[in-house]
matplotlib code that plots the C-alpha trace (Angstrom):
import matplotlib.pyplot as plt

x = [19.9, 21.4, 19.5, 18.9, 17.0, 14.3, 13.6, 9.7, 8.1, 4.6, 3.6, 4.3, 3.5, 0.4, -0.7, 1.3, 0.1, 1.9, 1.2, 2.6, 2.0, 1.5, 4.6, 6.7, 7.0, 4.7, 3.9, 8.0, 7.4, 4.5, 5.8, 8.9, 6.6, 4.3, 7.9, 8.8, 5.7, 5.0, 8.6, 7.2, 3.5, 5.2, 7.1, 5.2, 1.8, 0.5, -2.0, -1.8, -5.2, -5.5, -8.9, -9.8, -12.4, -14.9, -15.7, -14.1, -17.8, -17.5, -13.7, -13.9, -17.6, -15.4, -12.2, -14.2, -16.7, -12.8, -12.0, -15.3, -14.7, -10.9, -11.3, -14.5, -11.6, -8.8, -7.3, -6.9, -4.0, -4.4, -2.1, -1.4, -3.6, -1.7, -4.0, -3.2, -5.8, -4.6, -6.0, -8.2, -9.4, -11.3, -13.4, -13.4, -14.4, -17.5, -17.1, -20.2, -22.3, -25.6, -26.6, -26.1, -22.5, -21.8, -23.3, -20.9, -18.0, -19.2, -19.5, -16.3, -14.6, -16.8, -15.5, -11.9, -11.8, -13.3, -9.4, -7.5, -8.9, -9.4, -7.8, -4.2, -5.6, -6.7, -3.5, -4.7, -3.0, -3.4, -1.2, -3.1, -1.6, -2.9, -2.6, -5.5, -4.3, -7.3, -8.2, -11.1, -9.3, -5.9, -8.6, -7.5, -8.8, -7.3, -3.9, -4.4, -5.1, -2.0, 0.9, 3.6, 3.3, 5.3, 5.3, 7.4, 7.6, 4.8, 4.0, 3.4, 4.6, 0.8, 1.1, 3.6, 2.4, -1.2, 1.0, 3.9, 1.8, 5.4, 7.3, 10.0, 8.4, 7.7, 11.7, 12.4, 13.9, 11.2, 14.3, 13.0, 13.8, 11.3, 10.3, 9.0, 7.3, 7.3, 7.1, 7.1, 10.5, 11.2, 13.8, 14.9, 15.4, 15.2, 12.4, 13.4, 13.9, 12.1, 13.0, 10.1, 11.1, 9.4, 6.7, 7.5, 4.7, 0.8, -1.7, -2.1]
y = [-29.3, -26.3, -23.3, -19.5, -17.0, -17.0, -14.3, -14.2, -13.1, -12.9, -11.0, -14.2, -17.1, -15.9, -17.0, -18.3, -20.9, -21.5, -24.5, -26.2, -27.2, -25.0, -23.6, -24.3, -20.3, -20.2, -16.1, -15.3, -15.9, -14.3, -11.5, -11.4, -11.0, -8.7, -6.3, -6.6, -5.6, -2.6, -1.4, -1.5, -0.3, 3.1, 3.0, 1.4, 2.7, -0.7, -1.8, -4.6, -6.0, -7.8, -9.9, -9.7, -12.2, -9.9, -7.9, -10.7, -11.2, -8.0, -7.5, -10.4, -9.7, -6.5, -7.4, -9.6, -6.7, -4.3, -7.7, -7.5, -4.2, -4.3, -7.0, -5.3, -2.0, -4.7, -0.7, 0.8, 0.5, -0.8, -0.7, -4.0, -5.9, -8.5, -9.9, -11.8, -14.3, -16.0, -19.5, -19.3, -22.6, -21.1, -19.0, -21.9, -25.4, -25.6, -25.3, -27.9, -29.5, -26.8, -26.0, -22.3, -22.9, -25.3, -22.6, -20.2, -21.6, -22.3, -18.7, -17.9, -21.1, -19.0, -15.7, -17.1, -19.4, -16.2, -14.5, -17.3, -18.7, -15.1, -11.8, -13.0, -10.8, -8.7, -7.9, -9.5, -11.7, -14.1, -14.8, -17.5, -19.4, -22.4, -25.5, -26.8, -30.0, -32.0, -32.1, -29.9, -27.0, -27.4, -28.8, -29.7, -27.1, -24.6, -26.3, -26.0, -22.8, -21.4, -23.6, -21.3, -22.9, -22.6, -25.5, -26.0, -28.2, -30.9, -33.7, -36.5, -37.1, -37.1, -33.3, -32.7, -34.4, -32.4, -29.2, -29.9, -32.8, -34.3, -35.7, -34.1, -31.4, -33.9, -34.0, -30.4, -28.9, -26.8, -24.2, -22.3, -23.9, -24.8, -26.2, -23.8, -25.5, -22.6, -24.0, -26.6, -27.5, -27.7, -25.9, -25.3, -21.9, -20.5, -18.6, -15.6, -13.3, -12.9, -10.5, -10.1, -8.5, -7.7, -4.8, -2.1, -2.1, -1.8, -4.1, -2.9]
z = [-7.7, -9.3, -9.3, -10.6, -10.2, -13.5, -16.1, -16.3, -19.0, -17.8, -21.0, -23.0, -20.2, -20.9, -16.9, -14.2, -11.0, -8.1, -6.1, -3.5, 0.3, 3.2, 4.3, 1.7, 0.2, -1.7, -0.8, -0.6, -4.1, -5.1, -2.7, -5.0, -8.1, -6.9, -5.9, -9.5, -10.7, -8.0, -9.7, -13.4, -12.2, -12.0, -14.8, -17.6, -16.5, -15.7, -13.9, -10.5, -8.9, -6.0, -5.7, -2.1, -0.9, 0.4, -2.4, -5.2, -7.3, -8.6, -9.3, -11.4, -13.1, -13.5, -15.0, -17.6, -18.9, -19.2, -21.3, -23.7, -23.8, -25.0, -26.8, -28.8, -29.4, -30.3, -32.3, -28.5, -27.0, -23.0, -20.0, -19.3, -16.3, -13.5, -11.9, -8.0, -6.6, -3.6, -2.6, -5.6, -4.5, -1.7, -3.9, -6.8, -4.5, -3.2, 0.9, 1.0, -0.9, -0.6, -3.7, -3.1, -2.0, -5.5, -7.8, -6.0, -6.8, -10.6, -11.0, -9.2, -11.9, -15.0, -14.4, -13.5, -16.3, -18.7, -17.9, -18.9, -21.7, -23.7, -21.2, -22.5, -26.1, -23.8, -22.2, -18.8, -17.1, -14.3, -11.3, -9.0, -5.8, -4.3, -2.0, -2.4, -4.8, -5.8, -9.2, -8.4, -8.0, -10.4, -13.6, -16.4, -18.1, -15.5, -16.1, -20.2, -20.4, -17.5, -19.0, -17.0, -13.0, -9.7, -7.7, -4.5, -2.8, -2.6, 0.0, -2.9, -6.0, -7.1, -6.0, -8.3, -11.6, -10.4, -11.2, -13.4, -15.2, -13.7, -10.3, -9.0, -6.4, -3.9, -3.8, -3.4, 0.5, 1.2, 1.4, -1.2, -3.7, -6.4, -10.2, -12.9, -15.4, -18.5, -22.8, -22.0, -19.2, -16.1, -14.8, -10.6, -9.4, -5.6, -5.5, -3.4, -5.8, -10.2, -12.7, -15.0, -18.3, -21.6, -19.8, -22.0, -24.6, -24.0, -25.5, -29.5]

ax = plt.figure().add_subplot(projection="3d")
ax.plot(x, y, z, "-o")
ax.set_aspect("equal")
plt.show()
């Protein structure tokens, strides 16, 4: 399979989902993206936020408030914010059947989906990852608002279709090759390096 290093316009994406089986290179792809964004951070004034489990609720609530503020002041110039949520399913899928666990997961799902639906108009872009390949984690609503997705090797055709709406990821070698769904097209690439482009202009 012919592969290449992808050039990603994360502003137009407007969000990114990275998913696949355990140990197949999700962290390599994420590290490459974060490295590219950190290189751009100093020169373009963008902000990179990594959501931690310990303070996820406060961080996501603050981002939702900032999104609403930005949307209420459309003439103000704002720097881009890129929000990284590793294994987001740990937040959005209940850890048990108890009422508290279900309520907690529902609240996290609501906060993340609000950012996915409206955030790009405020210059806030999500990069989320998961190894939890279930419909509870990768919902139709989430996919509808995160059309740009990367699949590393999956264990089955079903898992590939869950991520990409197409088979193929189950045939990857697991040695760094991935599939990128962008603008309705699926292209193979090696996940070691990215070029992140078009971060020059702040949100207006």
